[in-house]
N, C-alpha and C positions, 0 to 999 in steps of 0.2 A: 406181380401186380403193376410194377413200374413199367414193364414192357407193354402191358395192355394200354396204359395211359399214353405212352409214347406213340403207339400205333394209332390210337384214337386221335391224338393231336395231329399226327401226320395226315390222317384221312381228312380231318377238319381243315387243315391248311390247304390240301389239294382241292377240296370242294370250294373253299374261299377263292382260289385262283380260277377254278374251272367255271363256276356259275357266271361271272361277268363275261367270260369269253363266249359262252353259249348264248347269253343275252345279246351280245354284240353281233354274233353271227345271225341270230334271228332278226334283229333290226336291219341288218344289211340285206337280208332276203326280202323283208317287207319293203325296204326302200327300192329295191330292184323291181318288185311287183308294182309299186306305185309308179315308177318310171314307165313300166310296160303299159299300165292303164293310160297314162298320158299319151303314149305312142299310139295306142289303139284308138283313143279319141281323135287324135290328129288324122290318123288314117281314115276313120269314119267320116270326118269332115271332108277330107280330100275325095273320098269315094262318093259322098253325097254331091259334091260340086261336079264331079265327073259325070255322074248319072243324071242330075237335075239341071246342071248348068249354072247354079248359083251356090254360094256358101249358105249353110243353114242360117235362117234368120231367127231373131229372138221370138218373133210373133208367128205362130202357126195356128191356123184355124180361121174362123169367121167371126166378125163382130157380132156382139149380141144385138138383138133388134132394139130399135128406139122404142120408148125412151130409155136411155142409159146414162149413167153418170161417169165421171172420170175414173172412179174406182172400178167400174165394169170393164174398162179398157185393159186391165191387167189379168184377165182370166184366160188369156191365150195359152197355147201349149208352147213349151220352150224349144230351143235349138236341140236340146237333148232328145226330145221326142222325135225330131226330124231325122236324127242319125241312128235311131234304134235299129232299123233294118241293116245298116252297115256294121253294127256291133253284134250281129247274130242274135238279135232280139226281135225278129220278125213276128213271132207269136204274140209278144206283148204289144208291139206296134199295131197289130191287126185288131186287138181288143180295144184299143183307144178310139173313142168316138170323137174325131176331130171337128165334127159339126157342132159339138157341144163344148161349153167352156171346160177348161182343165179342172176347174173346181166343182163341176157338176157332180151330183151324187153318183151318176152312172160311171164316171171316170175315177171316183175316189179310190177304189181298190187298186186300179192301175197306177195311180199317182203314188200310192203307198208301197208299190213294189220296188224293192231295192235292186238296183242293177250294179253288180260287183265292179264293173269298169268305172263307175262314177265315184267309187269310194276307195280312199287310200287304206291299205291294210293296217297302217299304224294308227288309224282312228280309234278313239277310246271305245266306241261301240258301233262297229261298222254296219250292223243290221238295224240300227235305230231308225224309228220314224220320228221326224222332227215336228213337234207341235208348233203350229203358227209360224211355219217357215216363211210364209208370205206376209207375215205380220210386220208392218212398218207404219210409221206415222210421222211424216216429215213436215206436217203442217198443211199439206196440200189436200189431204183427204180427211173426212170427218171421222173415220174409224179404220181399224186395221182390216186387212183381208184375212179372214179367219179360215184356217184349214190345216191339214197336215200333209206332209210329203216325205218321200224317202230321202235319205241323206245323200248329199253330193259334196265332195270335198274340193271340187275343181271350179269353183264359181268365178275365179279371176280370169278365166278364159272366155268370159262372156262377150267381150268386145273392148274397144278402145275409144277414147275421145280424142279428136284431132285439135291441135293448136292452130291458131290463125296462120302460122308459118307452113302448115300442111303436114308437119311431123306429128306422130302420135304422142300423147301425154301419158306416160306410164304411171303418173301419180293420180290419174283420174280415169280409172278403168270403167267403161260404161258398156251397155249393150248396143249392138248394131240392130236397128229396128227391122228392116225388111229383107236383108240378105242381098248380097251383090255377087256378081261373078268374080272369080279370083283376079281376072284381068283389071278389075276396078282399082286394085291396089298393085303397086309395082315396087320391087326391091330397088333401092338405090345403093350406091357404093358405100354409103355411110351406115349400112345395115339398118335403115329405118324404112318404115312404110310411108308412102306419100299418096295423098289423094290426087288423082289427075286433075289438072286445072281446066 
């Protein structure tokens, strides 16, 4: 009887040691997959610039017809839509109606389609559709933009805000509105981007 208890306690001890090691290995694999996603996004952006001649812009599509309010200005398709063909998502890209707002009912199913490249595998629910992802109210708009969209974990790569000195402000990440050729920005020896004067 004592031998059985000793064997059970040894097995329990081995499991206690093994489980954290397995979890650590899984997280390491997820981290590598996340880094690969970022690499694929950067390659998609570079391939878009190579094919089109400009970096993908925040705003893709056409303005809604007048009369429109300030809220309507934010119904464009994002830079993520522009790089879908470079991410081997051409079928999804071809279903998106760029002449209609991203929030139009015709585009809603496409907007809710999760693209694995835009989601970190460590996300709590990588397949989730985020309700009211466009919902914000900073006092400039009377209401929120209501809608749903597939999750994306890489929002910080939307763009940067430039300081008066010409260097970019990492504390104030913003979207670049209309897309520029890569030559618009130049690397300096200090490893910062500068806007040409």
